[in-house]
C-alpha positions as a Python dict, from the first residue, in 0.01 Angstrom:
ca = {
    (1, 'M'): (0, 0, 0),
    (2, 'N'): (-129, 224, -274),
    (3, 'L'): (-437, 445, -259),
    (4, 'K'): (-640, 231, -502),
    (5, 'A'): (-593, -75, -281),
    (6, 'L'): (-711, 122, 23),
    (7, 'T'): (-1039, 226, -141),
    (8, 'N'): (-1137, -140, -183),
    (9, 'H'): (-1015, -248, 162),
    (10, 'V'): (-1284, -360, 403),
    (11, 'P'): (-1151, -384, 758),
    (12, 'R'): (-1213, -708, 942),
    (13, 'D'): (-1346, -720, 1297),
    (14, 'E'): (-997, -814, 1412),
    (15, 'D'): (-852, -501, 1247),
    (16, 'I'): (-1099, -276, 1427),
    (17, 'T'): (-1048, -456, 1757),
    (18, 'F'): (-672, -415, 1724),
    (19, 'L'): (-700, -41, 1650),
    (20, 'L'): (-938, 18, 1943),
    (21, 'K'): (-710, -176, 2176),
    (22, 'E'): (-405, 19, 2065),
    (23, 'F'): (-591, 349, 2104),
    (24, 'T'): (-717, 258, 2452),
    (25, 'V'): (-376, 151, 2582),
    (26, 'G'): (-207, 456, 2431),
    (27, 'F'): (-474, 688, 2569),
    (28, 'L'): (-448, 538, 2918),
    (29, 'L'): (-70, 574, 2920),
    (30, 'T'): (-40, 921, 2770),
    (31, 'G'): (-369, 1111, 2760),
    (32, 'Y'): (-596, 987, 3037),
    (33, 'A'): (-426, 1153, 3334),
    (34, 'P'): (-384, 1496, 3169),
    (35, 'L'): (-745, 1492, 3050),
    (36, 'V'): (-885, 1392, 3389),
    (37, 'S'): (-666, 1652, 3560),
    (38, 'A'): (-777, 1930, 3325),
    (39, 'L'): (-1143, 1835, 3358),
    (40, 'H'): (-1115, 1816, 3737),
    (41, 'T'): (-957, 2163, 3747),
    (42, 'E'): (-1235, 2294, 3524),
    (43, 'L'): (-1500, 2142, 3750),
    (44, 'M'): (-1342, 2291, 4061),
    (45, 'T'): (-1311, 2641, 3913),
    (46, 'P'): (-1583, 2868, 4051),
    (47, 'T'): (-1839, 2980, 3797),
    (48, 'I'): (-2074, 3273, 3780),
    (49, 'G'): (-2396, 3145, 3929),
    (50, 'S'): (-2417, 2786, 4041),
    (51, 'A'): (-2399, 2596, 3711),
    (52, 'P'): (-2068, 2415, 3645),
    (53, 'H'): (-1880, 2464, 3317),
    (54, 'I'): (-1930, 2101, 3218),
    (55, 'D'): (-2169, 1821, 3306),
    (56, 'T'): (-2015, 1620, 3590),
    (57, 'S'): (-2176, 1300, 3465),
    (58, 'H'): (-1939, 1304, 3165),
    (59, 'F'): (-1643, 1342, 3399),
    (60, 'F'): (-1750, 1045, 3610),
    (61, 'W'): (-1823, 840, 3298),
    (62, 'L'): (-1468, 906, 3178),
    (63, 'L'): (-1329, 793, 3511),
    (64, 'T'): (-1526, 471, 3538),
    (65, 'Y'): (-1517, 368, 3172),
    (66, 'F'): (-1141, 382, 3127),
    (67, 'L'): (-1050, 267, 3478),
    (68, 'K'): (-1213, -67, 3395),
    (69, 'F'): (-957, -111, 3118),
    (70, 'A'): (-674, 1, 3344),
    (71, 'G'): (-773, -272, 3589),
    (72, 'Q'): (-791, -535, 3317),
    (73, 'L'): (-449, -431, 3187),
    (74, 'E'): (-314, -432, 3543),
    (75, 'L'): (-165, -85, 3504),
    (76, 'D'): (5, 64, 3808),
    (77, 'F'): (-149, 371, 3966),
    (78, 'E'): (163, 569, 3877),
    (79, 'Q'): (95, 504, 3508),
    (80, 'I'): (-251, 661, 3514),
    (81, 'R'): (-251, 900, 3812),
}
């Protein structure tokens, strides 16, 4: 596809849905576990004072939001641990 054709391309809802689905599955299989692990380590690292490095609500949102998809896709625990 040439560049001129891309400038006039308007993605359909199905195109966007497909891209989001592909991203979500790929993220769950390759990036979810390392991200959760790194964030968990960051949260458990002692800080100066009592304030954590990051807001824990974002961490828990990440867990719950993407685990719903993992359940729907029937992924094994080993795939997302």
